[in-house]
C-alpha positions in Angstrom: 0.0 0.0 0.0 2.9 2.4 0.8 6.2 2.9 -1.1 9.6 1.9 0.1 10.6 5.5 1.0 7.6 5.8 3.3 8.5 2.5 4.9 12.1 3.5 5.5 11.1 6.9 6.9 8.6 5.4 9.4 11.2 2.7 10.4 13.8 5.4 11.0 11.5 7.4 13.2 10.8 4.3 15.4 14.5 3.5 15.4 15.4 7.0 16.6 13.0 6.5 19.6 14.5 3.1 20.4 11.2 1.4 19.5 12.1 -0.8 16.5 10.3 -3.8 18.1 7.1 -1.8 18.2 7.6 -0.9 14.5 8.0 -4.5 13.5 4.9 -5.4 15.5 2.7 -2.6 14.1 3.9 -2.6 10.5 5.5 -6.1 9.8 3.1 -8.3 11.7 5.9 -9.7 13.9 4.3 -10.0 17.3 6.4 -11.4 20.2 5.0 -11.6 23.6 7.1 -10.2 26.4 10.6 -8.8 26.1 12.6 -10.8 23.5 16.1 -11.8 24.4 17.3 -10.4 21.1 15.5 -7.2 20.0 15.9 -5.5 16.6 17.6 -2.6 18.2 20.1 -4.9 20.0 21.3 -6.6 16.8 23.6 -4.1 15.3 25.4 -4.6 11.9 28.8 -3.5 10.8 29.4 -1.3 7.8 31.4 -3.5 5.3 34.3 -5.9 4.8 36.8 -6.5 2.0 39.6 -8.9 1.2 43.0 -7.6 0.1 45.0 -9.2 -2.7 47.3 -10.9 -0.1 44.2 -12.5 1.5 43.9 -10.2 4.5 40.3 -9.8 5.6 39.5 -6.2 6.6 36.3 -5.1 8.4 34.8 -1.6 8.7 32.7 -1.5 11.9 31.1 1.8 11.2 31.1 4.7 8.8 33.3 6.7 11.2 36.0 3.9 11.5 38.7 2.7 9.2 39.0 -0.8 8.0 40.8 -3.1 10.5 42.3 -6.6 9.9 40.6 -9.6 11.4 41.5 -13.2 12.0 38.9 -15.6 10.6 37.4 -18.7 12.2 34.7 -21.2 11.1 32.1 -22.9 13.2 30.4 -26.1 11.7 26.9 -27.1 12.8 26.1 -30.1 10.6 22.9 -32.0 10.1 22.8 -35.3 8.2 19.0 -35.9 8.2 17.5 -35.9 4.7 13.9 -34.7 5.1 12.5 -31.4 4.0 12.0 -30.6 7.7 15.5 -31.4 8.8 17.8 -29.0 10.5 20.2 -27.0 8.2 23.9 -27.6 8.0 25.4 -24.2 8.8 29.0 -23.2 8.1 29.4 -19.9 10.0 32.6 -17.8 9.5 33.5 -15.0 11.8 36.2 -12.4 11.9 37.8 -11.2 15.2 39.7 -7.9 15.5 42.5 -7.0 17.9 39.9 -5.5 20.3 38.0 -8.8 20.5 35.0 -7.7 18.4 33.3 -10.4 16.4 32.0 -9.8 12.9 29.7 -12.3 11.2 30.8 -13.1 7.7 28.7 -14.5 4.8 27.9 -18.1 5.6 26.6 -21.3 4.1 23.1 -22.7 5.1 22.2 -25.8 3.2 20.8 -29.3 3.6 23.6 -31.5 2.5 22.1 -34.7 4.0 24.6 -37.5 4.6 27.0 -36.2 1.9 30.0 -35.5 4.1 32.1 -34.8 1.0 29.9 -31.9 0.0 30.2 -30.4 3.5 33.9 -30.8 3.5 34.2 -29.2 0.0 32.1 -26.3 1.1 34.4 -25.7 4.0 37.5 -25.7 1.8 35.7 -23.2 -0.6 35.0 -20.9 2.3 38.7 -21.3 3.4 39.8 -20.1 0.0 37.9 -16.9 0.7 38.6 -16.3 4.4 41.8 -18.3 5.2 40.6 -19.7 8.6 43.1 -19.9 11.4 40.8 -22.6 13.1 37.7 -24.5 12.1 35.6 -25.6 15.0 33.7 -28.9 14.7 31.7 -30.5 17.4 33.0 -33.9 18.5 29.7 -35.7 18.2 28.0 -38.0 15.7 28.7 -37.3 12.0 30.8 -34.2 12.8 33.6 -36.5 14.0 33.8 -37.8 10.4 33.9 -34.3 9.1 37.0 -33.4 11.2 38.7 -36.6 10.0 37.9 -35.9 6.3 39.2 -32.3 6.7 42.5 -33.5 8.0 42.8 -36.1 5.2 42.1 -33.6 2.4 44.4 -30.9 3.7 47.3 -32.7 2.1 45.5 -33.2 -1.2 44.3 -29.6 -1.4 47.4 -28.0 0.1 45.1 -25.9 2.3 45.9 -25.8 6.0 44.1 -24.6 9.1 43.7 -25.7 12.7 40.9 -28.0 13.6 39.3 -27.8 17.0 37.0 -30.6 18.1 34.5 -28.8 20.3 32.9 -30.4 23.4 30.6 -28.7 25.9 28.4 -29.6 28.8 26.2 -26.6 28.1 23.0 -26.9 26.2 22.4 -25.1 22.9 19.9 -22.6 24.6 22.6 -21.6 27.1 25.1 -21.0 24.2 22.6 -18.8 22.4 21.7 -16.8 25.5 25.4 -16.1 26.0 25.4 -14.1 22.8 23.0 -11.5 24.2 25.6 -9.7 26.4 28.1 -9.7 23.5 25.5 -7.8 21.4 24.7 -5.5 24.4 28.4 -4.6 24.9 28.8 -4.0 21.1 31.3 -6.9 20.8 29.2 -8.8 18.2 28.1 -7.5 14.8 26.0 -9.0 12.0 26.8 -8.8 8.3 24.9 -5.7 6.8 23.2 -7.7 4.1 23.9 -11.5 4.6 22.4 -12.1 8.0 18.7 -12.6 7.3 18.4 -16.2 8.6 20.6 -15.6 11.6 18.7 -12.5 12.5 15.4 -14.3 12.2 16.5 -17.1 14.5 17.7 -14.7 17.1 14.7 -12.3 17.0 12.3 -15.3 17.4 14.4 -17.3 19.9 13.5 -19.5 21.6 10.3 -20.0 19.5 12.1 -20.1 16.1 11.6 -23.3 14.2 15.4 -23.5 13.6 18.4 -22.4 15.7 21.2 -23.7 13.5 22.7 -20.3 12.5 
C-alpha cells in the first residue's frame, strides 16, 4: 500500500526512539509476547568488509571507523538428516579484530544430508575466501567424520588450518543466551546484508523453528 521511501522513513522514526520492536509489531506483523532476548535494536550490523590481494580480511565496523584486519574462524553445525523438515547444515565464518570484536561473515546454510564430502568441499571453498586460522567442529555424531575428512584432504588440497573438536556440557539454549551480552556490549556485529536467517533465528528465539545459525 505504501512505497519503500515511506516505509524507510517510518522505520527510521521508530529506530530513533528506540522502538524498533514496536515498529515490527505494528507494520511487519511480527508480534512477540514479552521482552525478547534479542531485539531488533540490539542486533547491530557493521558497515562493510573486504579482502585484500594478499588474502587479508578487513572489516569496517562503522562509517566513522577505518578498515581493520581480522583473524577468521569457522564454526560447523552439521545435520545429516535428509527430510524437508530437517535442520540446516550451517558453516558460520566470523572475523575477530584486535579488540575482540566479532564480525559475522557471509555463511553457508544448506541441507547436505549425509553427503559429508559436500560439506567438506564447502568448508574448503570458504577457506579459499577467508583463510581460517581454526575450524571448530563438534566432537559428536557425524561431525567426528567431518573433522577426520578435513585432516585427510588438507594434504591433497594443500590448504591448511587448525581443527578444534568442540565439546561442551552446556545446552544449545545456554550457548545462544550467552550471545546476548556480546551484542549488548557491542562486541558482536551482524553482516549488513547477509544475516537474514541468523537475525530471524535470534529475534524469534526460543520459539524459532530452527536455531542452526
